[in-house]
N, C-alpha and C positions, 0 to 999 in steps of 0.2 A: 491433430486435435490444436489449441486452440493460441495457443502457446509461442503453434510453432506457425502458424500465422500469421500472428504478433515479431514475428526476429524478421519474417520473410516481405514482411507491410512495412519495418520499417518505427513499429511500434515498440521496441526496447533501447534501449541503451545506456550503453556501461551496462549488459549484465557479469555478474559476477559464476550463475549457474544458472545453465538449461538442460534438469535432464527428469527423467522419468520416475518416479517412484516405486518400488517394488510388490507392497500396500497390495497399497490402492488404484494403482492405475493412472495414477492421475499425473501431471506433469507440474514441477516442480523450479521457480523462478526469484533468485534472487539479482536481482540490477535496477535498473531505474527504467520507468513507464515511461511512455513521452506521449503527454495530454496534447500539448500544440506541437504540429511541429516546423522544425525549420524552414528554412523557402530552398528556393533552388538556388543555390552561388555558383554555377559558371552554367555555361554552356554542353558539358558534358551533364549534365543532371546530375552530378552531386551536389548532397544535401548542408546547406546550413544545419545549425548545433540546435538540438530543441526550441522551440522560444518556451518552453517550461516540462519538468518531468514531475511527477511526485517521486520522491528520491527516496534511492536504500526500498523495494518492495517487493515486500517477500509474498507469493502467488499457487495457488494452488487450483491448477481446475484441468476440466475434459475439452468434451464442449461446451463448456460454464464453464467463467470461478469462484471456486466454494470457498475459498479465503483469500484476500486484498487484504492488504496492510503494509503499509506507504507514510511516509514522512511530503505536508505538502509547507510551501512558506508561507502559501496565505489563507484565508479563508473564502476568500474571491475563488482559488481553480476548483474549489468542492464540484459547482455546476456546471462547469466544463470538462469535470473532468467524469464526472455522471455524465452526464449526456456524452461525454464520446465512448464508452463501455458499457452500459446501463441494459442492452440489446443482450450482454454476455457474462451479468450476476446472474445468477440459479439461487432463484426464488429462496431459499436456506444457507442464503453465503454470511459465515463469521467478515466484519468487515470490520478493525481501527484504522483510522485513517490522525496521527499525529502531527499536527500541527504548531506552527512557529504561533502566527498573530493573535491565539482562543488564550483567553483568559482566561477559564476555568473549564476543566472536564465534562463533558452533556453526551447523550444522548439524541439522535435525531430517527429517526424514520422517512427509508428516501422514495418510495415506493414501497412499501409495507416490506423492507428490506432497515435495519436495525445498522448505523452507521456509530461510531464508538466514536468522540472525538478528542483531545487527551491534548493540553498544550505541552511543549516541545521545542525550547532554542538551542539543547544542542543534545548527541545523543546522538545514540542510533536504534530506528523503528526497532532491527531483531531485540536488543536489549535492553528496550525498556518492555515491550512486547513482555517477556520471561519476565522481569521485573513484578508487572499488572498481573502476567498467569502465577505468582511463584511461584515457577518454574527454578531448575537451578543445573547451571553445566553438568552436575553427574545423570542430571536428567538426560541429554541428547552422547551420552558418552557413547563409545567405539560404530555410533552411527554415522555414514555415508551422509552430505549434503541432504536430498531429499529425502530421507528418511526424519532428518532431522523438523524437515517443513508437515512432514505428516505427527509428528508429535506436541509439533505445537501446535497442529491444525484439530488434535485432537484434545486437548485441553481451552484449547480456543472455545471449541463445541460449549460446553460445560458451564463455561464461563460469563456470571450472571454480573451486569458494574450496575448495580443494584444503588448505590452509593449516588450516580450521576444522573443527576434528572433529565428525564425526556423532555425534548421540547422540541419545539419544530426547525430548521434548515433556516427558513429566515429570522424568528429569531436570533439562534445562533449564529451568522452572517453580521450582527451588529457586537458580537460578543466579543471584539478584538480589542488589539490594543496595537503599540507600535516596536510592538520585539523585531529582530530581525536577525537573521542563524546567525549563531553565530558560528563561523570558521574558524580552526586548527592549524600548525605547521611550518612549512615555508611562504615567505615574504618574498 
């Protein structure tokens, strides 16, 4: 399966979990997704941390990606993300990206796939998508992690973000501000 290949090739980073779903036969993943890999760091072939990632990705896949959710620090990361993973996108893939420096929510068509882009300076993509889809914690009660992704995906299939204007990716790339991700925790 595709996500197993990603794991073996180092595309998954800071994994929360990678497990099979029981209902759909898909693999479910939560963690970071590498956009630009780190360089070789020593003579033993160890790599440095990735130069760029999609944070807190939420992915369902078999041999193609069916649900693609995560956070990006900047709009400028989208072309590289698409270039790197586009060959693995299912034609009916559901995609929601939360972007730190995006001014306002929009939808963009990228080679026939609708991407919903939503600003997010702080927060967690999972929680933000739950709110966007009007899901409650009780909707996931008693479910294993992979089953929770199936529940999210089922809701996402019927999601129609009509309140967000449809624009070109080129236009969306100009809709930025100087916001940076807010980090909380120990210093």
